[in-house]
C-alpha positions, 0 to 999 in steps of 0.5 A: 023206255016207252014207245011214241007214235013217231017213234023218233030217235031222241038223245034219250034213246041214244043214251039208253043204247049207249047205257046197255052196251056199256053195261055189257048186253049184246046187240042182240039183246038191246034189239030184242028189248027195244022191240018188246018195248013196241019200237018197229025193228027198222027204227030200232036197228037204225037207232042202234047202228048209228048211235053205236057208230057215233059212240065208238068214233067219239071214243076213238077221238078222245083216245087220239085215234083217227075216225074210221071210215067206210071201206070196200067189202065184198058181199060175205054176209052169208058165207059163199063159196063164190062171188060174181066177179062180172065176167068170172065166179071167183072163189072165197078161200079164206075169211078174217075179221080182224084184220078184215082179210079174205082170199079169193081163188081163181080171180085171174085167169093163167092168160091175164096173169100171162099178158100182164107180166108180158106187158109189165117186163119192158117197163120194170124199174126198181120199185119206190115208195111213196115219201111220206115226208115230201109227198113224193116217191123214193127207193126204200132199202125195205122194198128190194123188188123191180116193179111198174104202174099201169094207168087205170084203164090203160088196156083191155086186160088191165080195163077187164080187171078193174072192172072186175075188182070194182064189182067183186068189192063194191068200190067204183073204178075210178077210186082205185089207184093204178095197177102196179106189177111187181117182180121178185127175184130169189133174196127179195123182199117187202119188209112189213109195212102198213099201206095207209099214209100215216098222217103224222108225216109231213107229206101226208097232206099232199098226197091225200088230195089226189084220193084221200086215204088208202082204205083197202088193198089187193095182191094178186098172185101172177108168177108163183115161186118155187119157195117163199114169198108168201103175204104175210100178216105178223100181228096175226101170225098169217101167211097167205101162198102165193098161188098164181090167180088167187089174191088176198084182199084187206082193208083198213078203216082208219090209217092206225096200227090198230086195224092189224093191217101190217103185212110184207112179202116175206123173201123169195127163196127160189124161183120168181115171184110175180104180182099185181097190186091195187091200192083203193082210196076213198075217193076218186083217185087223180 
């Protein structure tokens, strides 16, 4: 491989990068080889990123998998202990790469938790799930909580939280569904499920018209049960404790079980559990 004056990213260069990757060489080794051959670091990095992303998407398509998309992502490159939520400093308590899970500490204040519960109580009803066969909503025996939805930006408390999440997750406010508050009493739960919309279901095209796929979820804990009620990820044997004011965030770049984002709300064994859930879409949610 030789350096060119313009250093354009040619089909030959892309194929060489793919060949190195398939031969088992790490990205660091490939990049060093390109730099040693005279490629500028910026061009080399761009060539590797675009080539390998495209190659993985082609392989996924050949295997019948959905193409990956961009997802919300907190700025964690330097392993910070805290992130700037704009009006509040938020702790980073735990991270996981696969699935992409981040546990935040102190995302909400006690006052915000109490306000959301008080505003939600008069509007609670049996929780529904999206009916993927029709695009509507339905009662699901797997979900035994009561809940309600706030409209996006409905009041000052909701608006402040939505702006904080947008900054924290680097995702526009308008790409989020309305904030949902859920109440679980002893014996209630939400059995393991995926939050994305199954492309094989007949109602999914109708659902996607409102903002595309769901690409991430954040569950915020408003009230702690005495026992039980954790957020579970069965594929990776992870359980997040429902600590008031904390939250668990997870993203899924394709609507497929390979994201390992199967999750559920474990049964509440004693006391009451209150949570606020926010689902984020690819595009503006209407």
